[in-house]
Backbone as ProteinMPNN parsed JSONL, in Angstrom:
{"seq_chain_A": "MRKVLAALLALVVVGVVAASAQGFRPAVPKLEINESNFEDVKAKILSHLEERIEDLQKLKEDVENADSADELKSVMEEHALERAKDMTLRKIDRAIERLESSGNSDAVSELESLKDKVSSATSMEELRQIMEEFRGIMEDAGFMKEGIPPKMPCGGMPEDGPRMPNANSANA", "coords_chain_A": {"N_chain_A": [[147.605, -240.626, -36.338], [147.49, -241.342, -33.679], [145.933, -239.274, -32.623], [143.515, -239.812, -33.853], [142.861, -242.299, -32.729], [142.643, -241.467, -30.062], [140.462, -239.739, -30.262], [138.517, -241.562, -31.084], [138.448, -243.221, -28.834], [137.514, -241.363, -26.938], [134.943, -240.868, -27.963], [133.801, -243.418, -27.718], [133.894, -243.844, -24.925], [132.284, -241.703, -24.024], [129.898, -242.453, -25.262], [129.382, -244.932, -23.99], [129.137, -244.139, -21.309], [126.949, -242.417, -21.542], [124.988, -244.214, -22.466], [124.913, -245.937, -20.305], [124.006, -244.246, -18.272], [121.54, -243.395, -19.298], [120.116, -245.776, -19.497], [119.675, -246.452, -16.888], [117.967, -247.976, -14.368], [116.843, -248.584, -11.219], [117.449, -251.799, -9.857], [116.066, -252.771, -7.78], [112.899, -253.825, -6.595], [109.827, -251.972, -6.969], [109.059, -250.384, -4.091], [107.166, -249.501, -1.262], [108.352, -246.974, 0.607], [108.923, -246.625, 3.942], [109.16, -245.799, 7.45], [109.543, -248.255, 8.731], [110.757, -249.965, 6.875], [112.834, -248.548, 5.863], [115.71, -248.685, 6.292], [116.366, -251.207, 5.185], [115.567, -250.899, 2.479], [117.17, -248.759, 1.747], [119.705, -249.957, 2.029], [119.561, -251.914, -0.005], [119.378, -250.292, -2.292], [121.81, -248.871, -2.145], [123.593, -251.017, -2.377], [123.051, -251.885, -4.974], [123.869, -249.599, -6.407], [126.596, -249.55, -5.77], [127.452, -251.881, -7.067], [127.042, -251.11, -9.735], [128.865, -248.985, -9.916], [131.284, -250.352, -9.508], [131.283, -251.97, -11.811], [131.51, -249.997, -13.816], [133.995, -248.903, -13.121], [135.667, -251.086, -13.621], [135.291, -251.326, -16.381], [136.387, -248.878, -17.169], [139.085, -249.271, -16.453], [139.704, -251.412, -18.179], [139.391, -250.144, -20.665], [141.357, -248.166, -20.461], [143.615, -249.799, -20.409], [143.701, -250.876, -22.916], [145.579, -251.46, -25.822], [145.413, -251.167, -28.512], [143.371, -250.402, -31.396], [141.844, -252.611, -32.114], [141.878, -254.094, -29.752], [140.543, -252.323, -28.055], [138.072, -252.257, -29.315], [137.299, -254.904, -28.891], [137.063, -254.911, -26.083], [134.89, -253.156, -25.777], [132.889, -254.535, -27.165], [132.677, -256.825, -25.596], [131.793, -255.678, -23.214], [129.316, -254.647, -24.058], [128.005, -257.049, -24.675], [127.86, -258.241, -22.12], [126.184, -256.394, -20.785], [123.873, -256.69, -22.343], [123.286, -259.364, -21.807], [122.723, -259.179, -19.054], [120.425, -257.518, -19.127], [118.71, -259.183, -20.553], [118.483, -261.382, -18.824], [117.153, -260.121, -16.694], [114.754, -259.494, -17.981], [113.78, -262.066, -18.496], [113.48, -262.97, -15.858], [111.409, -261.249, -14.989], [109.384, -262.156, -16.684], [109.13, -264.773, -15.766], [108.08, -264.301, -13.218], [105.552, -263.292, -13.956], [104.491, -265.524, -15.274], [104.488, -267.431, -13.231], [102.577, -266.343, -11.543], [100.367, -266.813, -13.071], [100.232, -269.488, -13.063], [101.551, -271.137, -14.905], [103.506, -273.561, -15.106], [105.028, -275.113, -16.887], [106.022, -273.333, -18.862], [107.516, -271.727, -17.163], [109.537, -273.499, -16.369], [110.806, -273.865, -18.849], [111.754, -271.271, -19.278], [113.501, -271.005, -17.122], [115.531, -272.789, -17.869], [116.36, -271.455, -20.099], [117.627, -269.263, -19.021], [120.1, -270.294, -18.262], [121.237, -270.704, -20.766], [121.463, -268.052, -21.611], [123.345, -267.045, -19.787], [125.602, -268.43, -20.601], [126.042, -267.524, -23.146], [128.036, -266.444, -25.891], [128.13, -264.57, -27.858], [126.54, -261.785, -29.542], [124.835, -262.595, -31.558], [124.176, -265.185, -30.787], [122.782, -264.535, -28.482], [120.631, -263.172, -29.629], [119.321, -265.292, -30.908], [118.537, -266.742, -28.669], [116.731, -264.93, -27.586], [114.748, -265.042, -29.516], [113.828, -267.606, -29.037], [112.855, -267.161, -26.467], [110.732, -265.391, -27.049], [109.094, -267.163, -28.463], [108.406, -269.012, -26.448], [106.96, -267.326, -24.761], [104.883, -266.571, -26.467], [103.641, -269.067, -26.873], [102.747, -269.432, -24.304], [100.76, -267.628, -24.223], [101.208, -264.958, -23.708], [102.127, -263.21, -25.575], [101.225, -261.823, -28.635], [101.435, -262.515, -32.019], [104.203, -262.076, -32.003], [104.579, -259.627, -30.821], [105.234, -257.842, -27.939], [103.046, -257.448, -25.107], [101.601, -254.287, -24.271], [103.017, -252.555, -21.654], [101.632, -251.03, -18.919], [102.436, -247.782, -18.054], [101.644, -245.339, -16.602], [99.769, -245.288, -18.538], [101.11, -245.121, -20.935], [103.01, -246.454, -23.712], [105.995, -248.52, -23.275], [108.187, -247.234, -24.496], [107.543, -244.566, -24.463], [105.357, -241.739, -25.294], [103.533, -241.767, -28.363], [103.94, -240.035, -31.385], [101.612, -238.531, -33.58], [101.295, -239.683, -36.951], [102.261, -237.688, -39.598], [101.195, -238.113, -42.08], [98.859, -239.436, -41.663], [95.262, -239.75, -41.413], [94.328, -238.781, -39.03], [96.006, -236.785, -38.233]], "CA_chain_A": [[146.94, -241.865, -35.963], [147.257, -241.299, -32.236], [144.801, -238.371, -32.392], [142.312, -240.527, -34.293], [142.545, -243.282, -31.688], [142.191, -240.734, -28.876], [139.105, -239.271, -30.545], [137.664, -242.753, -31.063], [138.31, -243.602, -27.432], [136.641, -240.387, -26.283], [133.574, -241.123, -28.416], [133.332, -244.68, -27.139], [133.668, -243.643, -23.491], [131.099, -240.853, -23.88], [128.74, -243.273, -25.63], [129.13, -245.927, -22.942], [128.635, -243.442, -20.122], [125.593, -241.946, -21.847], [124.093, -245.38, -22.504], [124.771, -246.438, -18.936], [123.175, -243.318, -17.506], [120.192, -243.385, -19.845], [119.459, -247.048, -19.238], [119.686, -246.759, -15.464], [116.739, -248.182, -13.604], [117.227, -249.4, -10.067], [117.012, -253.186, -9.973], [115.212, -253.121, -6.655], [111.491, -253.695, -6.957], [109.17, -250.787, -6.438], [108.628, -250.614, -2.722], [106.727, -248.353, -0.492], [109.39, -246.686, 1.594], [108.413, -246.039, 5.176], [110.126, -245.887, 8.549], [109.809, -249.637, 9.127], [111.626, -250.654, 5.919], [113.771, -247.559, 5.34], [117.099, -249.159, 6.308], [116.497, -252.307, 4.224], [115.475, -250.352, 1.123], [118.383, -247.961, 1.554], [120.818, -250.896, 1.84], [119.42, -252.514, -1.335], [119.704, -249.278, -3.297], [123.253, -248.633, -2.077], [124.259, -252.206, -2.907], [122.909, -251.837, -6.429], [124.717, -248.519, -6.908], [127.991, -249.982, -5.641], [127.701, -252.828, -8.159], [127.145, -250.333, -10.979], [130.127, -248.242, -9.872], [132.356, -251.336, -9.723], [131.266, -252.347, -13.225], [132.049, -248.89, -14.603], [135.428, -248.792, -12.838], [136.332, -252.168, -14.351], [135.275, -250.944, -17.789], [137.361, -247.794, -17.327], [140.417, -249.892, -16.424], [139.88, -252.183, -19.412], [139.569, -249.186, -21.753], [142.681, -247.557, -20.282], [144.651, -250.797, -20.681], [143.677, -251.286, -24.325], [146.775, -250.981, -26.513], [145.172, -251.021, -29.949], [141.964, -250.207, -31.761], [141.191, -253.925, -32.061], [141.695, -254.453, -28.349], [139.485, -251.452, -27.537], [136.82, -252.751, -29.895], [136.986, -256.147, -28.182], [136.608, -254.533, -24.741], [133.557, -252.567, -25.874], [131.958, -255.598, -27.557], [132.488, -257.668, -24.41], [130.952, -254.914, -22.281], [127.961, -254.614, -24.618], [127.435, -258.388, -24.515], [127.526, -258.432, -20.703], [124.989, -255.582, -20.49], [122.735, -257.32, -23.016], [122.961, -260.574, -21.051], [122.07, -258.75, -17.815], [119.069, -257.064, -19.437], [117.938, -260.361, -20.957], [118.174, -262.146, -17.609], [116.107, -259.389, -15.956], [113.507, -259.664, -18.73], [113.318, -263.437, -18.253], [113.011, -263.023, -14.467], [110.08, -260.614, -14.932], [108.446, -263.064, -17.355], [108.905, -265.903, -14.854], [107.141, -263.826, -12.189], [104.216, -263.226, -14.553], [104.019, -266.878, -15.558], [104.21, -268.097, -11.954], [101.299, -265.852, -11.022], [99.282, -267.391, -13.872], [100.247, -270.933, -12.856], [102.077, -271.836, -16.076], [104.778, -274.133, -14.65], [105.815, -275.607, -18.023], [106.75, -272.197, -19.433], [108.501, -271.309, -16.157], [110.668, -274.431, -16.49], [111.517, -273.551, -20.088], [112.477, -270.013, -19.096], [114.623, -271.249, -16.2], [116.63, -273.38, -18.645], [116.819, -270.414, -21.017], [118.551, -268.407, -18.271], [121.426, -270.919, -18.352], [121.749, -270.421, -22.108], [121.85, -266.638, -21.643], [124.584, -266.89, -19.023], [126.742, -269.009, -21.32], [126.12, -266.963, -24.5], [129.348, -265.861, -26.179], [128.031, -263.565, -28.916], [125.245, -261.116, -29.665], [123.999, -263.427, -32.424], [123.672, -266.265, -29.934], [121.785, -263.918, -27.605], [119.443, -262.913, -30.458], [118.633, -266.573, -31.084], [117.914, -267.056, -27.382], [115.565, -264.053, -27.45], [113.702, -265.603, -30.38], [113.288, -268.734, -28.282], [112.08, -266.537, -25.388], [109.468, -264.913, -27.624], [108.282, -268.341, -28.768], [107.866, -269.537, -25.184], [105.94, -266.393, -24.279], [103.73, -266.694, -27.368], [102.973, -270.328, -26.55], [102.104, -269.271, -22.999], [99.648, -266.702, -24.38], [101.538, -263.618, -23.253], [102.521, -262.376, -26.704], [100.456, -262.09, -29.849], [102.12, -262.214, -33.271], [105.565, -261.63, -31.766], [104.633, -258.281, -30.262], [104.973, -257.916, -26.504], [101.922, -256.63, -24.681], [101.958, -252.97, -23.753], [103.091, -252.488, -20.203], [101.155, -249.715, -18.522], [103.324, -246.899, -17.296], [100.887, -244.112, -16.723], [98.973, -245.361, -19.749], [101.935, -244.949, -22.124], [103.869, -247.583, -24.051], [107.288, -248.474, -22.596], [109.128, -246.316, -25.125], [107.046, -243.198, -24.395], [104.18, -241.42, -26.1], [103.706, -241.824, -29.813], [103.528, -238.832, -32.1], [100.79, -238.918, -34.727], [101.948, -239.67, -38.248], [101.825, -236.513, -40.352], [100.479, -238.558, -43.274], [97.625, -240.141, -41.321], [94.043, -238.949, -41.455], [94.093, -238.206, -37.712], [97.012, -235.761, -37.936]], "C_chain_A": [[146.574, -241.857, -34.484], [146.059, -240.409, -31.906], [143.485, -239.043, -32.778], [141.893, -241.547, -33.24], [142.038, -242.602, -30.42], [140.763, -240.239, -29.072], [138.12, -240.432, -30.518], [137.399, -243.202, -29.634], [137.361, -242.658, -26.705], [135.185, -240.617, -26.678], [132.996, -242.383, -27.787], [133.007, -244.497, -25.667], [132.434, -242.788, -23.26], [129.84, -241.652, -24.208], [128.38, -244.28, -24.564], [128.556, -245.265, -21.703], [127.212, -242.962, -20.357], [124.604, -243.102, -21.859], [123.869, -245.933, -21.109], [123.849, -245.545, -18.128], [121.734, -243.351, -17.989], [119.441, -244.652, -19.49], [119.355, -247.386, -17.773], [118.27, -246.84, -14.911], [117.137, -249.03, -12.419], [116.643, -250.796, -10.185], [116.112, -253.593, -8.819], [113.761, -252.949, -7.065], [110.908, -252.429, -6.36], [108.615, -251.126, -5.064], [108.084, -249.334, -2.138], [107.783, -248.145, 0.584], [108.731, -246.011, 2.783], [109.449, -246.256, 6.268], [110.474, -247.332, 8.903], [110.749, -250.363, 8.152], [112.713, -249.748, 5.341], [115.193, -248.098, 5.236], [117.319, -250.284, 5.293], [116.495, -251.797, 2.783], [116.734, -249.552, 0.803], [119.581, -248.871, 1.278], [120.763, -251.544, 0.455], [119.823, -251.532, -2.428], [121.206, -249.025, -3.323], [124.04, -249.809, -2.648], [124.221, -252.206, -4.435], [123.823, -250.765, -7.023], [126.196, -248.894, -6.839], [128.363, -250.979, -6.736], [127.897, -252.095, -9.475], [128.474, -249.578, -11.04], [131.303, -249.179, -10.127], [132.434, -251.75, -11.191], [131.875, -251.248, -14.096], [133.54, -248.7, -14.358], [136.21, -249.875, -13.579], [136.388, -251.843, -15.838], [136.309, -249.857, -18.05], [138.781, -248.36, -17.359], [140.691, -250.658, -17.719], [140.122, -251.263, -20.609], [140.953, -248.55, -21.657], [143.801, -248.523, -20.655], [144.677, -251.277, -22.129], [144.853, -250.646, -25.06], [146.575, -250.774, -28.011], [143.678, -250.822, -30.185], [141.206, -251.529, -31.682], [140.916, -254.349, -30.623], [140.582, -253.617, -27.716], [138.122, -251.905, -28.046], [136.368, -254.016, -29.173], [136.444, -255.862, -26.783], [135.175, -254.018, -24.799], [132.516, -253.611, -26.278], [131.657, -256.513, -26.375], [131.579, -256.973, -23.396], [129.498, -254.886, -22.769], [127.276, -255.964, -24.455], [127.023, -258.629, -23.064], [126.286, -257.636, -20.313], [123.746, -256.209, -21.116], [122.316, -258.59, -22.28], [122.249, -260.214, -19.751], [120.631, -258.313, -18.067], [118.171, -258.238, -19.812], [117.549, -261.195, -19.744], [117.096, -261.454, -16.78], [114.754, -259.553, -16.643], [112.925, -261.055, -18.49], [112.799, -263.569, -16.826], [111.625, -262.395, -14.325], [109.024, -261.514, -15.576], [108.13, -264.26, -16.465], [107.926, -265.503, -13.759], [105.716, -263.798, -12.729], [103.645, -264.621, -14.781], [103.703, -267.645, -14.28], [102.871, -267.643, -11.392], [100.116, -266.398, -11.818], [99.256, -268.913, -13.775], [100.789, -271.745, -14.017], [103.466, -272.4, -15.763], [105.639, -274.664, -15.796], [106.659, -274.485, -18.631], [107.812, -271.689, -18.461], [109.734, -272.194, -16.244], [111.493, -274.138, -17.74], [112.338, -272.275, -19.941], [113.656, -270.169, -18.14], [115.801, -271.853, -16.959], [117.197, -272.37, -19.641], [117.81, -269.474, -20.321], [119.968, -268.97, -18.313], [122.06, -270.648, -19.716], [122.228, -268.973, -22.21], [123.195, -266.453, -20.952], [125.801, -267.411, -19.777], [126.881, -268.474, -22.749], [127.464, -266.26, -24.704], [129.313, -264.817, -27.285], [126.633, -262.955, -28.92], [124.306, -261.942, -30.539], [123.388, -264.576, -31.631], [122.577, -265.736, -29.004], [120.502, -263.605, -28.374], [118.635, -264.195, -30.663], [117.914, -266.986, -29.8], [116.671, -266.2, -27.182], [114.428, -264.507, -28.361], [113.029, -266.781, -29.679], [112.412, -268.222, -27.131], [110.716, -266.079, -25.909], [108.535, -266.076, -27.949], [107.643, -268.93, -27.525], [106.743, -268.641, -24.69], [104.699, -266.422, -25.167], [102.939, -267.954, -27.054], [102.224, -270.238, -25.226], [100.948, -268.279, -23.06], [99.937, -265.287, -23.933], [101.983, -262.695, -24.37], [101.7, -262.793, -27.912], [101.279, -261.643, -31.053], [103.506, -261.626, -33.041], [105.696, -260.248, -31.174], [104.339, -258.37, -28.774], [103.787, -257.048, -26.128], [102.422, -255.301, -24.137], [101.943, -253.02, -22.232], [102.631, -251.107, -19.771], [102.189, -248.987, -17.678], [102.66, -245.541, -17.393], [100.082, -244.096, -18.007], [99.772, -245.22, -21.033], [102.694, -246.228, -22.434], [105.224, -247.42, -23.379], [108.237, -247.445, -23.189], [108.592, -244.89, -25.214], [105.861, -242.971, -25.311], [104.509, -241.453, -27.584], [103.206, -240.509, -30.414], [102.671, -239.271, -33.282], [101.594, -238.798, -36.018], [101.386, -238.51, -39.056], [101.012, -236.903, -41.58], [99.157, -239.234, -42.953], [96.444, -239.188, -41.344], [93.785, -238.264, -40.124], [95.03, -237.05, -37.402], [96.472, -234.38, -38.149]], "O_chain_A": [[145.497, -242.304, -34.09], [145.264, -240.734, -31.024], [142.467, -238.862, -32.11], [140.714, -241.648, -32.898], [141.112, -243.096, -29.776], [139.946, -240.311, -28.154], [137.016, -240.302, -29.99], [136.268, -243.522, -29.271], [136.502, -243.102, -25.944], [134.295, -240.568, -25.83], [131.837, -242.406, -27.373], [131.957, -244.945, -25.204], [131.618, -243.104, -22.394], [128.832, -241.54, -23.511], [127.203, -244.468, -24.26], [127.599, -245.766, -21.112], [126.361, -243.083, -19.476], [123.503, -242.983, -21.322], [122.761, -246.35, -20.77], [123.004, -246.035, -17.379], [120.807, -243.338, -17.179], [118.243, -244.602, -19.21], [118.98, -248.508, -17.432], [117.493, -245.888, -14.987], [117.717, -250.1, -12.599], [115.484, -250.962, -10.565], [115.468, -254.64, -8.869], [113.43, -252.022, -7.804], [111.421, -251.886, -5.382], [107.807, -252.041, -4.908], [108.505, -248.233, -2.49], [108.064, -249.045, 1.375], [108.075, -244.977, 2.656], [110.503, -246.84, 6.019], [111.594, -247.603, 9.335], [111.463, -251.28, 8.558], [113.431, -250.148, 4.425], [115.818, -247.974, 4.183], [118.346, -250.311, 4.615], [117.32, -252.213, 1.969], [117.29, -249.665, -0.29], [120.384, -248.586, 0.389], [121.798, -251.707, -0.191], [120.522, -251.896, -3.374], [121.811, -248.971, -4.394], [125.046, -249.611, -3.329], [125.219, -252.489, -5.097], [124.479, -251.004, -8.037], [126.959, -248.585, -7.754], [129.469, -250.925, -7.274], [128.806, -252.414, -10.242], [129.127, -249.537, -12.083], [132.217, -248.839, -10.878], [133.525, -251.866, -11.749], [132.659, -251.53, -15.003], [134.278, -248.371, -15.286], [137.292, -249.612, -14.104], [137.413, -252.058, -16.485], [137.029, -249.911, -19.047], [139.587, -247.967, -18.202], [141.78, -250.563, -18.284], [140.954, -251.56, -21.467], [141.644, -248.413, -22.666], [144.835, -248.096, -21.17], [145.585, -252.009, -22.521], [145.095, -249.445, -24.937], [147.462, -250.266, -28.697], [142.849, -251.041, -29.303], [140.059, -251.564, -31.237], [139.856, -254.894, -30.316], [139.776, -254.131, -26.94], [137.143, -251.931, -27.3], [135.183, -254.176, -28.879], [135.482, -256.493, -26.345], [134.341, -254.393, -23.975], [131.386, -253.579, -25.792], [130.514, -256.926, -26.177], [130.706, -257.602, -22.797], [128.569, -255.079, -21.985], [126.089, -256.019, -24.132], [125.945, -259.168, -22.81], [125.428, -258.143, -19.591], [122.688, -256.253, -20.489], [121.123, -258.863, -22.144], [121.275, -260.869, -19.381], [119.724, -258.684, -17.322], [117.002, -258.276, -19.428], [116.414, -261.662, -19.647], [116.221, -262.117, -16.224], [113.732, -259.728, -15.98], [111.717, -261.203, -18.303], [111.776, -264.217, -16.605], [110.765, -262.934, -13.629], [107.905, -261.623, -15.075], [106.986, -264.711, -16.415], [107.038, -266.28, -13.409], [104.782, -264.225, -12.051], [102.47, -264.872, -14.518], [102.753, -268.426, -14.248], [102.118, -268.442, -10.834], [98.994, -266.445, -11.312], [98.37, -269.559, -14.334], [100.51, -272.941, -14.105], [104.48, -271.794, -16.11], [106.866, -274.664, -15.687], [107.852, -274.657, -18.882], [108.888, -271.268, -18.884], [110.858, -271.695, -16.199], [112.723, -274.16, -17.7], [113.471, -272.197, -20.416], [114.694, -269.534, -18.327], [116.948, -271.474, -16.722], [118.378, -272.426, -19.984], [118.724, -268.951, -20.958], [120.934, -268.211, -18.392], [123.261, -270.397, -19.815], [123.263, -268.694, -22.816], [124.08, -265.779, -21.477], [126.905, -266.892, -19.613], [127.754, -268.928, -23.489], [127.964, -265.575, -23.811], [130.345, -264.236, -27.621], [125.682, -263.523, -28.383], [123.102, -261.981, -30.283], [122.211, -264.895, -31.796], [121.573, -266.408, -28.769], [119.405, -263.754, -27.834], [117.406, -264.176, -30.597], [116.806, -267.52, -29.85], [115.664, -266.684, -26.666], [113.259, -264.366, -28.002], [111.807, -266.929, -29.727], [111.352, -268.785, -26.857], [109.682, -266.344, -25.294], [107.326, -265.985, -27.734], [106.471, -269.306, -27.543], [105.7, -269.126, -24.253], [103.579, -266.31, -24.666], [101.711, -267.919, -26.978], [101.192, -270.885, -25.044], [100.231, -268.099, -22.075], [99.013, -264.486, -23.79], [102.197, -261.506, -24.134], [101.511, -263.982, -28.168], [101.764, -260.512, -31.091], [103.943, -260.764, -33.804], [106.808, -259.739, -31.034], [103.307, -258.913, -28.379], [103.545, -256.02, -26.76], [103.53, -255.209, -23.609], [100.978, -253.471, -21.616], [103.191, -250.107, -20.218], [102.731, -249.529, -16.714], [103.076, -244.693, -18.183], [99.744, -243.028, -18.518], [99.19, -245.2, -22.118], [102.994, -247.006, -21.528], [105.579, -246.319, -22.958], [109.019, -246.84, -22.456], [109.133, -244.081, -25.968], [105.413, -243.878, -26.013], [105.642, -241.194, -27.989], [102.187, -239.958, -29.997], [102.972, -240.279, -33.921], [102.456, -237.93, -36.156], [100.17, -238.367, -39.181], [100.217, -236.101, -42.072], [98.403, -239.574, -43.864], [96.612, -237.97, -41.299], [93.084, -237.252, -40.088], [94.852, -236.389, -36.38], [97.188, -233.399, -37.945]]}, "name": "protein", "num_of_chains": 1, "seq": "MRKVLAALLALVVVGVVAASAQGFRPAVPKLEINESNFEDVKAKILSHLEERIEDLQKLKEDVENADSADELKSVMEEHALERAKDMTLRKIDRAIERLESSGNSDAVSELESLKDKVSSATSMEELRQIMEEFRGIMEDAGFMKEGIPPKMPCGGMPEDGPRMPNANSANA"}
């Protein structure tokens, strides 16, 4: 039983570290780095990295202190919820920036109140419901059609990378 729990723990830790590394994008906005802003940009990047390191150290401590499979599962679910809440808040912040630039103050107000709901969410299901509400606000504001977010240009590719042609399609 102990070997099974150790193997489970190893898989969970490897999965969390891999997910953390893969999903890493600096939270600082894209800035042109030059001699005049070098120190400020460097400080922002270092601050962000220190926050990430602290979060991972806390997770490591929580995993090490888990005394049972149920407790470990609870730690991992709590960590996943916190990461999902952080990503959701960043998504809402980006949407607020877009809506402010278009002058849609009603939708901005709705999204600001949605941020409070995200912060107080206690389950992934609750967060899913909040995201449905987010999509509705964005659709009403004209930024989403039929529940599909607009493609964000990243070198002309969709956010999730290039698409491979379907082998069954006529274009393949």
